[in-house]
C-alpha positions as CSV (number, residue, x, y, z in Angstrom):
1,M,76.3,108.6,105.1
2,T,79.6,107.8,106.7
3,E,83.1,108.2,105.4
4,L,85.9,105.6,105.3
5,V,89.4,106.7,104.4
6,I,92.2,104.2,103.6
7,V,95.8,105.1,103.2
8,R,98.8,103.0,102.3
9,H,101.8,103.9,104.5
10,G,104.5,106.2,103.2
11,E,107.5,104.9,101.4
12,S,109.5,102.4,103.5
13,T,113.1,101.4,103.2
14,A,112.0,98.2,101.5
15,N,109.9,100.2,98.9
16,R,113.0,102.3,98.3
17,D,115.2,99.3,97.9
18,N,112.6,97.4,95.8
19,T,112.6,94.4,98.2
20,Y,109.8,92.1,99.4
21,T,108.8,93.1,103.0
22,G,105.6,91.4,104.2
23,W,105.6,91.1,108.0
24,S,109.2,92.4,108.3
25,D,109.1,95.6,110.4
26,V,110.9,98.3,108.4
27,P,110.9,102.1,108.9
28,L,109.8,104.9,106.7
29,T,112.3,106.8,104.5
30,D,112.4,110.6,104.6
31,V,110.3,110.5,101.5
32,G,107.8,108.3,103.3
33,V,107.5,110.8,106.2
34,A,106.9,113.6,103.7
35,Q,104.2,111.5,102.0
36,A,102.5,110.9,105.3
37,Q,102.6,114.6,106.1
38,H,101.2,115.4,102.7
39,A,98.4,112.8,103.2
40,G,97.5,114.5,106.5
41,K,97.4,118.0,104.9
42,R,95.1,116.7,102.2
43,L,92.7,115.3,104.8
44,R,92.9,118.5,106.8
45,E,92.0,120.5,103.6
46,A,89.1,118.1,103.0
47,G,87.8,118.8,106.5
48,I,87.3,115.1,107.5
49,T,86.9,114.3,111.1
50,F,87.4,110.7,112.3
51,D,86.2,108.7,115.3
52,A,88.9,106.1,115.2
53,V,92.0,104.9,113.3
54,H,93.1,101.4,112.6
55,T,96.6,100.2,111.7
56,S,98.6,97.0,111.5
57,V,101.3,96.2,114.1
58,L,104.1,97.2,111.8
59,K,105.9,100.5,112.3
60,R,105.6,101.8,108.8
61,A,101.8,101.9,109.1
62,I,101.8,103.0,112.7
63,V,104.2,105.9,112.2
64,T,102.3,107.0,109.0
65,A,99.0,107.0,111.0
66,N,100.5,109.1,113.8
67,I,101.9,111.6,111.3
68,I,98.5,111.9,109.6
69,L,96.7,112.3,112.9
70,N,99.2,115.0,113.9
71,E,98.6,116.9,110.7
72,I,94.8,116.8,111.2
73,D,95.1,117.6,114.9
74,Q,93.4,114.4,115.9
75,L,96.2,112.6,117.7
76,W,93.8,112.0,120.6
77,L,91.7,109.6,118.6
78,P,91.4,105.9,119.7
79,E,94.0,103.9,117.7
80,Y,93.5,100.2,117.1
81,K,96.5,98.1,116.1
82,T,95.9,94.6,114.8
83,W,98.0,91.9,113.1
84,R,95.0,91.3,110.8
85,L,95.9,94.5,108.9
86,N,99.5,93.4,108.4
87,E,100.9,93.3,104.9
88,R,100.6,90.1,103.0
89,H,103.3,87.7,104.1
90,Y,105.7,87.1,101.1
91,G,107.2,83.9,102.6
92,A,110.7,82.9,101.4
93,L,110.7,86.0,99.1
94,R,111.0,88.2,102.1
95,G,114.1,90.5,101.9
96,Q,114.8,89.6,98.2
97,N,115.1,92.2,95.5
98,K,112.1,92.1,93.2
99,D,114.1,92.6,90.0
100,E,116.4,89.8,91.1
101,T,113.5,87.4,91.6
102,R,112.3,88.3,88.1
103,R,115.7,87.3,86.7
104,L,115.7,84.1,88.7
105,Y,112.1,82.9,88.3
106,G,110.9,84.8,85.3
107,K,108.5,87.8,85.0
108,A,105.4,85.7,84.6
109,Q,106.0,83.8,87.8
110,V,106.8,86.9,89.8
111,Q,103.7,88.6,88.5
112,Q,101.7,85.6,89.7
113,W,103.2,85.7,93.2
114,R,102.7,89.5,93.5
115,R,99.3,90.1,91.9
116,S,97.3,86.9,91.6
117,F,94.5,86.4,94.1
118,Y,95.2,82.8,94.8
119,T,98.9,82.1,94.1
120,V,101.0,81.6,97.3
121,P,104.7,82.6,97.2
122,P,107.4,80.1,98.2
123,L,107.0,79.1,101.9
124,L,109.3,80.5,104.6
125,D,111.3,77.8,106.4
126,P,109.6,77.1,109.8
127,S,113.0,77.9,111.5
128,E,112.8,81.5,110.1
129,L,109.5,82.4,111.7
130,S,110.0,85.4,113.9
131,N,108.5,84.1,117.2
132,D,107.7,87.8,117.8
133,R,105.5,88.3,120.9
134,R,103.2,90.5,118.8
135,Y,102.0,87.2,117.3
136,T,103.0,84.4,119.7
137,K,100.4,85.5,122.2
138,Y,97.7,84.5,119.8
139,G,99.2,81.0,119.2
140,P,101.6,79.5,116.7
141,A,99.1,79.5,113.9
142,V,98.9,83.3,113.6
143,E,102.2,84.0,111.7
144,P,102.0,82.4,108.3
145,R,104.9,80.9,106.2
146,A,103.5,82.7,103.2
147,E,100.2,84.1,102.0
148,S,98.2,84.5,98.8
149,L,96.1,87.7,98.6
150,K,93.1,85.4,99.2
151,M,94.6,84.3,102.5
152,A,95.3,87.9,103.5
153,Y,91.7,88.7,102.5
154,D,90.4,86.0,104.8
155,R,92.3,87.2,107.8
156,I,91.2,90.9,107.3
157,M,87.5,90.2,106.9
158,P,86.8,89.2,110.5
159,Y,88.3,92.5,111.7
160,W,86.3,94.4,109.2
161,I,83.1,92.7,110.2
162,D,83.7,92.7,114.0
163,V,85.4,96.1,114.5
164,V,85.3,98.5,111.6
165,A,81.9,97.9,110.1
166,P,79.9,98.3,113.3
167,Q,81.5,101.7,113.9
168,L,80.7,102.8,110.4
169,L,77.1,101.6,110.7
170,A,76.9,103.7,113.9
171,G,77.8,106.8,111.8
172,H,81.4,107.1,112.9
173,N,84.0,108.0,110.2
174,Q,87.0,105.6,110.2
175,L,90.6,105.9,109.0
176,I,92.6,102.8,108.1
177,V,96.3,103.1,107.5
178,A,97.8,99.8,106.3
179,H,99.6,98.2,103.4
180,G,99.4,97.8,99.6
181,S,98.2,94.2,99.5
182,T,95.9,94.3,102.4
183,L,94.3,97.5,101.2
184,R,93.9,95.8,97.8
185,A,92.0,93.1,99.6
186,L,89.7,95.6,101.3
187,I,89.1,97.4,98.0
188,K,88.2,94.1,96.4
189,Y,85.5,93.6,99.1
190,L,84.2,97.2,99.0
191,E,84.0,97.5,95.3
192,H,83.0,93.9,94.5
193,I,86.0,93.4,92.2
194,S,86.4,90.0,90.7
195,D,89.2,87.6,91.6
196,A,90.9,88.2,88.2
197,G,90.1,92.0,88.3
198,I,92.0,92.7,91.5
199,D,95.3,91.8,89.6
200,G,95.3,95.3,88.1
201,V,94.5,97.3,91.2
202,E,97.4,99.4,92.6
203,V,97.5,101.4,95.8
204,A,100.0,104.3,95.9
205,N,102.0,105.2,99.0
206,G,100.5,108.0,101.1
207,V,97.5,108.8,98.9
208,P,94.2,108.9,100.9
209,I,91.3,107.1,99.2
210,R,87.9,108.3,100.5
211,Y,84.8,106.2,100.4
212,R,81.3,107.5,101.0
213,L,79.1,104.8,102.3
214,D,75.3,104.5,102.7
215,D,73.6,103.1,105.7
216,Q,74.2,99.5,104.5
217,L,77.9,100.3,103.8
218,R,77.5,100.3,100.1
219,V,79.9,102.6,98.2
220,I,78.1,105.7,96.9
221,G,81.2,107.7,96.2
222,K,85.0,107.4,96.0
223,D,87.8,109.8,95.4
224,E,91.5,110.2,95.9
225,L,92.6,113.2,97.9
């Protein structure tokens, strides 16, 4: 049996301000730092040791991961950062207040954009792509103009298959610190949740979710710490 723990980053300034973030790189709030510290303390109390940690290339996940590792005295662990674990890209909604978009477009439409597996938010204008060297080194097709949860799922799965799963199969416990939507996509895969069923899945900031996996990476236990 191996253990996989997934954690959504602590509260970010965008969470606090109720705005869409996606690939925008925003910091943690003081509340978010405290949530990350609490997550680390819960993991320390659970006595879990890891062999590697995986994050996105966005600071809210990276800082959360480092705070957790400091709390569990495992800062020395190998840390893998990948754009494939980035939050879902919210396209032209990026930076807008969620309540304001409900007023403009209606609650039903916003619910579709936020929770549906297949619905793509309004596309970002090509001129507004970041051209950030975190992404341009992989080619212009890496940074999307918007993503459905299905599109985020499809970019995450190669990383799971090529990097995370082999380490778990080798008996090495893994920690993933990422984002609400991308962790929902991973939960969908691990728990075999239907396309419609994933609509109701929420992932709270800074709450570790522990999976116990058998030798074929089937879930044999799950709890929140």
